[in-house]
C-alpha positions in Angstrom: 154.5 33.3 -58.5 153.4 33.6 -62.0 156.2 34.4 -64.4 156.2 36.6 -67.3 155.3 34.7 -70.1 158.9 34.7 -72.3 158.1 35.5 -76.1 160.6 34.6 -78.9 159.8 35.3 -82.1 161.3 31.9 -83.9 160.9 31.0 -87.7 158.4 28.4 -88.7 160.3 25.6 -89.7 158.6 22.4 -88.9 160.3 19.5 -87.0 158.1 16.3 -86.4 158.1 15.2 -82.9 158.9 11.5 -83.8 162.1 12.6 -85.0 163.2 13.4 -81.2 166.5 12.1 -79.9 164.8 10.4 -77.0 162.4 8.4 -78.8 165.5 7.0 -80.6 167.1 6.3 -77.4 164.0 4.2 -76.2 164.2 2.1 -79.4 167.9 1.5 -79.4 168.1 0.6 -75.4 167.1 -3.0 -74.7 166.5 -3.6 -70.9 169.7 -4.9 -69.2 168.9 -7.6 -66.7 172.5 -7.7 -65.2 172.5 -6.1 -61.8 175.3 -3.7 -60.7 178.0 -4.6 -58.4 178.3 -2.2 -55.5 181.2 -0.8 -53.8 181.1 -1.0 -50.0 180.0 2.5 -49.5 177.2 2.0 -51.8 176.2 -1.2 -50.2 175.7 1.2 -46.8 173.0 3.5 -48.7 169.4 2.8 -49.0 169.7 3.0 -52.8 172.0 3.9 -55.4 171.1 6.0 -58.6 173.3 4.0 -61.0 172.2 6.0 -63.9 170.5 9.3 -64.7 169.8 10.4 -68.2 167.8 13.5 -68.9 167.0 14.9 -72.3 165.3 18.1 -72.9 164.6 18.9 -76.7 162.9 21.8 -78.5 161.2 21.3 -81.5 158.4 22.2 -83.5 154.8 20.7 -83.6 152.9 20.1 -86.9 151.4 23.7 -86.5 154.8 25.2 -86.3 154.5 25.9 -82.5 157.5 25.9 -80.2 157.3 22.7 -78.2 159.5 21.3 -75.2 159.8 17.5 -74.8 161.4 16.1 -72.0 162.8 12.3 -71.3 163.9 10.4 -68.4 165.6 7.2 -67.7 166.8 6.2 -64.2 168.2 3.3 -63.3 168.2 2.5 -59.2 169.5 -0.1 -57.1 167.0 -1.1 -54.3 169.3 -1.5 -51.0 166.6 -1.7 -48.0 162.9 -1.3 -47.1 163.1 2.6 -47.1 164.2 2.5 -51.1 161.4 0.5 -51.7 159.1 2.9 -49.9 160.7 5.8 -52.1 160.4 4.4 -55.3 157.4 1.8 -55.4 155.3 4.9 -56.6 156.5 7.2 -59.1 155.2 10.8 -59.1 154.9 11.9 -62.7 155.9 15.4 -63.5 152.9 16.1 -65.7 149.5 17.8 -64.8 147.6 16.5 -68.0 148.0 12.7 -68.7 147.6 14.0 -72.4 151.2 15.3 -72.1 152.6 11.8 -71.3 153.8 10.3 -74.4 155.8 7.6 -73.0 156.0 5.7 -70.0 157.6 2.1 -68.9 158.8 1.0 -65.5 160.7 -2.3 -64.9 161.5 -4.1 -61.7 164.6 -6.5 -61.9 164.6 -8.9 -59.2 168.2 -10.6 -57.8 167.0 -13.7 -59.7 166.6 -11.6 -63.0 162.8 -11.8 -62.9 161.4 -8.7 -64.8 157.9 -6.9 -64.0 156.7 -4.4 -66.1 154.2 -1.3 -66.1 153.2 1.6 -68.3 150.9 4.2 -69.4 147.8 1.9 -68.7 149.0 1.7 -64.9 148.9 5.7 -64.2 146.3 6.6 -61.5 145.5 10.0 -60.3 146.0 11.3 -56.9 144.6 14.2 -55.1 146.4 15.9 -52.0 145.6 19.2 -50.5 143.6 20.3 -53.6 146.5 19.3 -56.0 146.3 16.7 -58.5 149.0 14.4 -59.1 149.8 11.4 -61.5 151.5 8.4 -60.0 152.6 5.1 -61.3 152.7 2.0 -58.8 155.9 -0.1 -59.7 155.4 -3.7 -58.9 158.2 -6.2 -57.9 160.6 -4.0 -56.1 162.8 -6.2 -53.6 166.1 -5.6 -51.5 168.7 -6.4 -53.8 166.9 -5.8 -57.0 167.0 -2.4 -59.4 164.4 -0.4 -60.9 164.3 1.2 -64.5 162.1 4.0 -65.1 161.6 5.7 -68.5 159.2 8.2 -69.6 158.9 10.9 -72.2 156.5 14.2 -71.9 155.8 17.4 -72.8 156.4 20.4 -70.8 156.4 23.9 -70.6 158.3 25.5 -73.6 160.1 28.0 -71.4 163.5 29.3 -72.8 165.0 29.2 -69.5 165.3 25.9 -67.5 166.9 24.5 -64.6 167.2 20.9 -63.1 168.2 19.6 -59.8 170.5 16.6 -60.5 171.2 15.5 -57.1 168.6 12.8 -55.4 168.0 11.4 -51.6 170.4 8.6 -52.9 174.1 8.8 -54.2 174.3 9.3 -58.0 177.0 7.3 -60.1 176.4 9.0 -63.3 174.3 11.8 -64.5 174.0 12.7 -68.5 171.9 15.6 -69.7 171.4 16.5 -73.4 169.7 19.8 -74.5 168.8 19.4 -78.2 167.4 22.3 -80.3 167.2 23.3 -83.8 170.8 24.4 -84.9 170.3 28.2 -85.0 168.8 28.0 -81.8 171.7 28.2 -79.5 171.3 27.5 -75.7 174.0 27.8 -73.0 174.0 25.8 -70.0 175.9 26.3 -66.5 176.3 23.7 -63.9 176.3 25.1 -60.1 177.8 23.3 -56.9 179.9 20.5 -58.6 182.3 20.3 -61.4 180.8 19.3 -64.8 182.0 18.7 -68.3 180.1 20.5 -70.7 180.3 20.3 -74.5 178.0 21.2 -77.6 178.2 19.9 -81.0 175.8 20.2 -84.3 174.8 17.4 -86.6 171.9 17.2 -89.0 170.6 20.6 -88.2 170.4 19.9 -84.5 172.5 21.3 -81.7 173.3 19.3 -78.6 174.9 20.6 -75.5 175.9 17.4 -73.7 176.5 17.8 -69.8 178.3 15.1 -67.8 178.6 14.6 -64.0 179.9 11.6 -61.9 179.5 10.3 -58.2 176.8 12.9 -56.8 176.6 12.5 -53.1 172.9 12.2 -51.5 171.0 15.0 -50.2 171.4 15.7 -46.9 169.3 18.4 -44.4 171.8 20.4 -42.4 171.2 23.2 -40.0 171.9 26.8 -41.1 172.3 26.1 -44.6 170.4 27.0 -47.7 169.9 23.4 -48.7 168.1 24.1 -52.2 170.6 26.9 -53.3 173.4 24.5 -52.5 172.2 21.7 -54.5 173.8 20.6 -57.9 171.9 21.7 -60.5 171.9 22.6 -64.1 170.7 26.0 -65.5 170.2 26.6 -69.2 168.9 29.6 -71.4 168.3 30.8 -75.0 171.0 32.9 -76.0 170.9 33.2 -80.0 168.4 33.2 -82.5 170.7 32.8 -85.5 167.8 32.6 -88.0 167.0 36.2 -87.0 170.6 37.6 -86.6 173.8 37.6 -84.3 172.3 39.9 -81.4 172.3 38.1 -78.0 169.0 37.2 -76.6 167.7 37.6 -73.0 170.3 40.0 -71.5 170.1 41.6 -68.4 169.2 44.7 -70.1 166.6 43.3 -72.4 165.1 41.7 -69.0 165.1 45.4 -67.4 163.2 46.9 -70.7 160.6 43.8 -70.4 160.0 44.3 -66.8 160.3 48.3 -66.9 157.4 48.1 -69.8 155.5 45.2 -68.2 155.1 46.7 -64.3 154.6 50.3 -65.8 151.8 49.2 -67.9 148.7 50.8 -67.3 149.8 53.9 -65.2 148.1 56.4 -67.5 145.0 54.5 -67.7 145.1 54.1 -63.6 146.1 57.9 -62.9 142.6 58.9 -62.0 141.9 56.3 -59.8 145.5 56.7 -58.2 145.2 60.3 -57.6 141.7 59.9 -56.0 143.0 57.1 -53.7 146.2 59.6 -52.6 143.7 62.3 -52.0 141.3 60.4 -50.1 144.2 58.6 -47.7 145.6 62.4 -47.5 149.0 60.9 -48.6 149.2 63.4 -51.4 151.3 66.4 -50.3 153.2 64.2 -47.6 157.1 64.6 -47.1 158.2 61.4 -49.3 159.3 59.0 -46.8 156.0 59.7 -44.7 154.2 59.3 -48.2 155.7 56.0 -49.0 154.9 54.6 -45.3 151.4 55.5 -45.5 150.8 54.4 -49.0 152.3 51.0 -47.9 150.0 50.9 -44.9 147.2 51.3 -46.9 148.0 48.7 -49.5 148.9 46.0 -46.8 145.8 46.6 -44.9 143.4 46.6 -47.7 144.9 44.7 -50.9 145.2 40.8 -50.4 147.8 39.1 -52.1 146.7 36.4 -54.4 149.7 34.6 -56.1 147.8 33.1 -59.0 146.0 36.1 -59.9 146.8 38.0 -63.0 148.8 41.2 -62.9 146.1 43.4 -63.2 146.9 47.3 -64.0 146.8 49.5 -60.6 143.1 50.7 -61.3 141.7 47.3 -61.5 143.9 46.2 -58.6 142.0 49.1 -56.5 138.7 47.5 -57.5 139.3 44.1 -56.6 141.0 44.7 -53.4 143.4 41.7 -54.3 146.5 41.0 -56.7 149.6 39.0 -57.6 152.9 40.1 -56.6 153.1 41.9 -60.2 149.6 43.4 -59.6 150.9 45.0 -56.5 154.3 46.2 -58.0 152.1 48.1 -60.6 149.8 49.6 -57.9 153.0 51.1 -56.1 154.9 52.1 -59.1 151.7 53.9 -60.5 151.4 55.8 -57.0 155.0 56.4 -56.7 154.9 58.0 -60.2 151.8 60.2 -59.1 153.7 61.3 -55.9 156.9 61.9 -58.0 158.9 60.0 -55.7 162.2 58.5 -57.1 162.3 54.7 -56.9 164.2 51.8 -58.7 162.4 48.4 -59.5 164.4 45.5 -58.0 164.0 42.0 -59.6 165.9 39.1 -58.1 165.7 35.7 -56.1 165.6 34.3 -52.6 169.4 33.4 -51.7 167.6 30.3 -50.2 166.9 29.2 -53.6 169.6 30.3 -55.5 173.0 32.4 -55.5 172.2 35.2 -58.2 174.7 34.9 -61.0 175.4 37.9 -62.9 177.7 36.2 -65.6 174.7 33.9 -66.3 172.1 35.7 -67.9 169.1 33.6 -67.1 165.6 35.1 -66.4 165.1 32.1 -63.8 166.8 34.3 -61.2 164.6 36.9 -61.9 161.5 35.7 -59.1 160.9 38.2 -56.7 160.1 42.1 -56.7 161.4 44.8 -54.3 161.6 48.6 -54.7 164.6 50.5 -53.9 164.5 54.2 -52.8 167.7 55.9 -54.0 167.3 59.1 -51.9 166.8 57.2 -48.6 168.8 54.0 -49.5 166.1 52.0 -48.0 164.0 48.8 -49.7 160.2 48.2 -49.5 159.0 44.5 -50.0 155.7 44.9 -51.9 154.6 41.4 -51.6 155.1 40.7 -47.8 152.4 41.9 -45.4 154.8 41.2 -42.2 157.6 43.9 -43.2 157.3 47.6 -43.6 159.4 50.1 -45.6 162.9 49.8 -44.4 163.0 46.1 -44.0 162.7 43.3 -46.4 162.7 39.5 -46.3 166.0 38.3 -45.1 166.7 36.0 -47.8 166.8 38.8 -50.3 169.6 40.4 -48.4 173.2 39.4 -49.5 171.9 38.5 -53.1 172.6 40.0 -56.3 169.6 41.4 -58.1 168.6 43.3 -61.0 168.0 47.0 -60.2 166.2 49.1 -63.0 165.8 53.1 -63.1 164.3 55.3 -65.1 166.6 57.4 -67.6 165.3 60.4 -69.7 166.4 60.0 -73.4 164.8 63.2 -75.4 161.2 63.0 -74.6 161.4 59.1 -74.0 161.7 57.4 -70.6 163.8 54.5 -70.9 165.3 51.7 -68.1 168.8 51.5 -67.2 169.9 48.3 -65.8 172.6 47.2 -62.9 173.3 44.2 -61.3 174.0 45.2 -57.8 174.0 43.8 -54.3 170.9 43.8 -51.9 173.0 44.6 -48.7 172.6 42.9 -45.4 171.2 44.3 -42.4 173.7 44.6 -39.5 173.8 43.3 -36.0 172.8 46.5 -34.8 169.6 45.9 -36.4 168.6 42.6 -35.0 168.5 41.9 -31.6 166.7 39.6 -29.4 167.6 40.6 -25.8 166.4 38.9 -22.4 166.1 40.6 -19.1 165.1 38.3 -16.0 164.9 39.6 -12.5 164.1 36.8 -9.9 164.2 35.8 -6.3 163.8 32.6 -4.4 160.5 32.0 -2.5 160.5 31.8 1.4 160.3 27.9 1.2 163.2 27.8 -1.4 161.0 25.7 -3.6 160.6 28.0 -6.5 161.8 31.3 -8.0 159.6 34.4 -9.1 160.0 37.7 -10.6 159.7 39.5 -14.1 161.0 38.2 -17.6 161.2 40.8 -20.3 161.9 39.9 -24.1 162.9 43.0 -26.2 163.4 42.2 -30.0 164.1 44.4 -33.0 164.6 44.0 -36.6 164.4 40.5 -38.0 163.9 38.9 -34.6 161.1 41.1 -33.9 159.5 40.4 -37.4 159.3 36.5 -35.7 156.3 37.7 -33.5 155.3 41.4 -33.9 153.1 40.3 -37.2 151.3 37.7 -35.1 150.1 40.6 -32.6 149.3 42.9 -35.5 147.0 40.4 -37.4 145.6 38.5 -34.3 142.8 40.6 -32.8 140.7 38.1 -31.1 141.3 38.1 -27.1 141.5 34.3 -27.0 143.9 33.7 -29.8 146.3 36.5 -28.5 145.9 34.4 -25.1 147.0 31.2 -26.7 149.9 33.0 -28.6 151.3 34.7 -25.5 151.2 31.4 -23.7 153.3 29.7 -26.5 155.8 32.6 -26.4 156.0 32.4 -22.7 156.6 28.7 -22.5 159.0 28.6 -25.4 161.1 31.3 -24.1 161.2 29.8 -20.3 159.8 26.2 -19.8 156.8 24.3 -20.2 156.0 24.4 -16.6 156.2 28.3 -16.0 153.1 30.0 -14.6 152.7 33.5 -15.3 150.6 36.6 -14.9 150.4 40.2 -16.0 151.6 39.9 -19.6 152.4 43.3 -21.2 153.0 43.4 -25.0 154.3 46.6 -26.4 154.8 48.0 -29.9 152.5 45.5 -32.2 151.3 48.0 -34.6 153.0 47.6 -38.1 150.9 50.3 -39.3 152.4 53.0 -37.0 155.8 54.2 -35.8 155.9 51.2 -33.3 157.2 49.0 -36.1 160.4 50.9 -35.7 160.5 50.1 -32.0 161.6 47.3 -30.1 159.0 44.6 -29.8 158.5 44.4 -26.0 157.1 41.2 -24.2 157.3 40.9 -20.6 155.7 38.8 -17.9 155.4 38.0 -14.2 156.6 34.6 -13.3 157.0 31.5 -11.1 159.1 28.6 -12.0 159.3 25.3 -9.8 161.6 23.2 -12.0 164.7 24.9 -11.9 165.1 24.7 -8.1 165.7 21.1 -6.7 166.6 20.1 -3.1 169.4 18.0 -2.4 169.3 17.4 1.6 170.0 20.5 3.1 171.2 21.9 -0.2 169.3 23.4 -3.1 170.4 22.7 -6.7 169.7 26.1 -8.8 169.6 25.4 -12.7 170.1 29.0 -13.7 171.2 27.9 -16.9 167.7 26.9 -17.8 166.3 30.6 -17.5 167.8 31.6 -21.0 165.5 29.2 -22.3 165.8 26.1 -24.9 168.5 26.3 -27.3 169.8 24.6 -30.5 172.4 22.1 -30.3 174.5 20.5 -33.2 176.1 17.3 -33.5 177.3 15.6 -36.4 176.6 12.4 -38.1 178.7 13.1 -41.2 180.9 15.6 -42.3 179.7 19.0 -43.3 178.6 19.6 -46.8 177.2 23.3 -47.2 178.4 26.7 -46.1 176.9 28.3 -43.2 173.8 30.9 -43.3 172.7 32.5 -40.2 169.6 34.1 -41.9 170.6 37.5 -40.7 173.5 39.1 -38.4 172.2 39.2 -34.9 173.0 39.1 -31.2 170.9 37.8 -27.9 172.2 39.7 -25.1 170.8 38.4 -21.6 170.9 39.9 -18.3 170.3 38.0 -15.5 169.6 39.3 -11.9 169.1 36.9 -9.0 168.6 37.7 -5.4 170.3 34.9 -3.3 168.5 34.3 -0.2 169.7 36.1 3.1 171.8 33.4 5.1 172.7 31.4 1.9 176.1 31.0 0.2 176.4 29.8 -3.6 179.0 27.9 -5.3 179.7 27.1 -8.8 179.6 30.5 -10.0 182.9 29.9 -12.1 180.8 28.0 -14.5 179.0 31.0 -15.5 182.2 32.5 -16.9 182.6 31.4 -20.8 184.5 32.9 -23.7 183.8 30.6 -26.8 184.5 32.3 -30.0 186.6 31.6 -33.3 190.2 32.4 -32.0 190.9 33.3 -35.7 188.6 36.3 -35.4 186.8 36.5 -32.2 184.8 39.6 -33.3 182.9 37.5 -36.0 180.7 35.5 -33.6 180.9 34.3 -29.8 179.3 33.1 -26.7 180.7 35.3 -23.8 179.4 35.2 -20.1 180.2 36.7 -16.9 179.1 37.2 -13.7 179.1 39.4 -10.5 178.2 38.5 -7.2 177.6 42.2 -5.1 176.1 41.2 -1.5 173.5 38.9 -2.2 172.7 40.3 -5.7 174.3 37.7 -8.4 174.2 39.5 -12.1 174.9 37.1 -14.9 175.4 38.7 -18.3 175.7 36.7 -21.5 176.5 38.1 -25.1 176.0 36.0 -27.9 176.6 37.3 -31.3 176.8 36.1 -34.7 178.1 39.3 -37.3 178.8 37.6 -40.4 175.6 35.9 -42.1 177.3 33.9 -44.7 180.4 31.8 -43.5 182.5 29.1 -45.6 182.8 25.2 -44.5 186.2 25.6 -43.0 185.1 27.5 -39.9 182.2 25.2 -39.3 184.0 23.5 -36.2 184.2 27.0 -34.3 180.8 27.9 -35.4 179.5 24.5 -34.1 181.1 25.4 -30.5 179.5 28.7 -30.3 176.1 27.6 -31.3 176.5 24.7 -29.1 177.5 27.0 -26.1 174.2 28.3 -25.3 173.0 24.8 -25.0 175.8 24.0 -22.6 175.2 26.7 -20.6 171.4 25.5 -20.4 173.3 22.9 -18.1 175.0 25.3 -15.4 173.8 24.5 -12.1 174.5 26.5 -8.9 174.7 24.9 -5.3 173.1 27.0 -2.9 173.3 26.1 1.1 173.1 27.9 4.3 176.6 29.6 5.6 
C-alpha cells in the first residue's frame, strides 16, 4: 500500500554528503584477512554473520533537501555449499543505480587470498516484472569469509524499521542513526534485549544500538514469523529548531489521516448523492444502507494498490482505486447518509504487534471502518469480506481509532488507541457430517458427506464460489475441495453448494457443501476380516514435530472449532472391535476449556456414531503451553490412524 508522504518543515541548513559518518568508517577500516575462530555450535550452521554494521544518516544535500543515506557492512563466515548459494549473489536494496554511492564485496579464502568486486560488476535482473540490482561475488569457498560494504541513498521517510536477524546466526549487530543535532529521533528494539544510547558531537546526534548473539530465523507453524523477528524501529520525535513540541504523535496522525481521507467530500457530494439515489441506498435503515453500499463498491470498484488516492467522485468515474481511495469513497457516502463511523488505522499482527507506547506511523498501514452504533467493522480493501467480518490478522491488535468531534462550528478528529477485538469460537466453525454404509461386497463405503462452515472458516471457500462463475472452473474447484476434505481416490456425485453469494444475506449463513461419495481406500480385506480405516474419514490433518526448541508464541489465526459427526452402518451379521481407540480426551490439563480434541462413540444396534469436538478458544498463546498445544494439534493426525476390525459374528 502506498503510504502518505510524511512532510516535516525543517531548517535549510546544508550539510555536505561527503561528511557522512559511514564514509569515514569506510576510509578507516582496512580489510582484515584473519579468519574468525568459530564455536562448536557455530560450526554446525551454514554460516555465521560475524559482524553487521548498519548506519542510517539524515543529512541535507547541496540544495538543502532532506536526504537519507544508508550504509551496511557485513562479515560472513561460509560453512557449507548452502551458504555459498545464499551469498554468491547479493541483491542490492536500490531500484536505481544512481542511488548507489559505494559498493565493495571481498571474498577471503582459507589461505588468505582476496578477490574483490565493486560498482563495475553490478548487473540488472528482472523477475516477474520487478527489476533488481545484483552483485555476483567471486571466490567464495567453504571455510572462507565474505565482507560486503555498501552506501546508498534511500527514502528519507521519518519513520524506519530494520530487521536485524538473518537466516544464519548473528554474532554482533551495531546500528547508528545519525542526524543533525536538532532533529531528535527515538528508537526501540522489539523481541530481543538491546543497549540503546545517544550522544551529540559536532552538531550531530547519534543513536547507537547494540545486540549480540541473535539466533537464525526459522519458520514455525502457527506463528507470526515477521512480527516475531528482532527488529529496530525509529522515528523523528522533535525538531528543536522549530520548538519543543513532540512530533508525529497519535493525535497528529489522527489529524493528518482525518483531513486526508475526508478530502474532496464537498466536491464529490453531487456524484455520491446520485449514486446513492440510483442504487436506492438513500433512505434505507443504516445497517442495510452500509451493506448495500459495500456490495456496490466491492462489485463495481476494483482495487489497484499503486493508484493515487483519488477523491470519491474520481473513484466512481475510474471504477478503481487504492485502499485510501476506497476509504475516501466510503467516507463520502457515509457522510451523505449521516451514518456515524470511526476511521481505524493499524497493522496486521502478522507483521507487527501495534505498540501504543512508541508513536511510529509505521504501524499505520491498513484501514478499517468501525460503526459505534452496531459495534461492527468493515474492511474497505478486501473483496472477500463483508460488513461484520475483517481480515483475521487485524483482530487482536491495537489500532488508532479516529472519530469526529464538534468544536464550535468546526469538525475535528479525536484519537484513541483501542483493541480490535477477536471474533469468537462461536463465529468460526468447520463442521463435518459423514453418513456412510458398506457396500454388499464389503470393498468400499458409500453415503453422504456434508461440510458446514461459518465465519473465517467459511471465508476460506465461499468467496471462490462467489467470484468463479464458469461451470468448468466451479467443477474443478469442487473436485479439489472434495479430495482435500476426504481422500484423493474418492469418487462423488450430486454436489450441493449453498450460501455462496457475498452480496446477499447468504454471507451471514453457513457455507454448506455436500456430496454423495464412494470410497474404497478406507476398507482393506485381511483374510476373512476387514480393516476399516475410519480415522481417515476426517480428512488429512496437520502434524507438528520439533527439530529444535520452539522460538515463537502461538497464533491460531482465529478462535475456531471443528465438530465432526460420523454415522457408520455396520453390516448385518458383523461385529466390530477396536472401538475404544475412538475415545480420546486430549486438552491442556491446566485449562481444559481453552483447547482440546475430545472424541467418543456410541454403538446402538448396527449404527456406530462417532463424535469429535476439536476446539481452540484462545488465538494467542505463550510458548510455555506449546507442549500441550502440540499434543492437541497432533491428536487429529493421530485419529487419522484409528482402524476398526470387522468380522462376522
